[in-house]
N, C-alpha and C positions, 0 to 999 in steps of 0.2 A: 585499564584498555575499554574505550570506544565500541556501544553499539555499529552494529553492523544494515543501510538500512539499506535495500533497491524500494526504489521508481517503478514506478509502471505507471506509464500514459502517454495517449499520442501526441497530448501536443507538449509542445518545444516547454513554452513559455511556462506552461503549472509545474514541470520537470523545473525549469532550472528557479524555477517560486517556490517548488519544496524540498531542494537540499540548498540553496542560499539558510535559511531558515532551520536544517535539518541540520550543517555544521554550529552555525551560530549557539546549538543547542548542545554539540560537543558533541554530537554523529558523524562516522562516517561513512559520504554516499563508498556504494560496493559498488554498483550496479542501478543501471537506467534500463529501463524497455519501450517499447510503441506498445505492443500490443500483449494482448496471452500466449502467445503461445514465447515469447523470448522470454516475457517472463516467467514461465512454466519450465524453461531454459536457463535459464541465472540462476533461478531460485536452488535447483537441483543441481547443479554445481556450486553456487557460496553461498550455501543456506544462511542469508543474511539473518540477527536479531527479528525486525520487520519491517513490511513491506506496506510501502502506500502504493494501492491498484486506485485503476479508474473502473469506473461498469463501460462506459461503452467505446471500442474499440474494434479498429480492424482487428482484420485474420480468424480473430478469439475475446469473446467478452471477458472485463474482466470477473465474472461468477462464471464462467468458466473455469481462466484459468483460475480461480478460490476455489476452484471442485476439488483440480485438477493436484491445487501445492500440497490441499491437506491432506487428500489421498498419500503422497508421497508422503507427507511430514502432518501429520494427526498437532503436534503440537506454536506450527506457525502460526505465527503472526501479522495478520494481514487487516490493516485499516482500510478500507472503502476509498477512493476519494470521488466526489461524482456531485455534476450540475441534473442528476435522479434526484428528487426527492419525491418516489414514487414509497405510499406504503408496501406493494410487498416485493419490491426489488429492498428495502430493508431488511425488511421480516428473510428469502430469503438468503441476504446475504450472509443475518445474525446463524441461522438456523446451521448453516453450508460450514458459522466455524469462524465470518469474519470478528475480530471486536472489540471495532468500530465503527460509526458512519461519517464522515466528514464531509458540509453538503458548496458545491464551489457556485457562485467564487466564496470562497474559502476567508473564517479573519485568521488577523496570525496568530493573533494571540490558543486561537482555541488548536494553530497548529502546534506549536511549544507546549502547549497543557499537552498531548499525545507526547513530545517528545519526550517532555520529565515525567510523565506519569508511565511510560512505558520502559526508559530507562533506569525509573526506580523499580520496574519488575521479573528483569534482570538477571 
């Protein structure tokens, strides 16, 4: 049984790139969202094994979405994927329960490592 992934990013090209790499790694992409509000709704419905979450998005940012997802499911696995490389944002995400943080533009190998590691941890 393949692992289920929810991809959250307001940039379609980033979602497509993450999808491509995830599928190559044997993951099933069960949903995509362009903002945090959509991400929370989709997460609650589909309960994916992993979420990749951008930070800067319209409507609801990734930090607020991470907070809402973790409040509804403390076991949720969310990896932040963002161009923001600031210690305070990283620290806040980790405190809220993010399992990892990948900086854009991301290295293909780094994303593969994430999917392999998280695929083994379930």
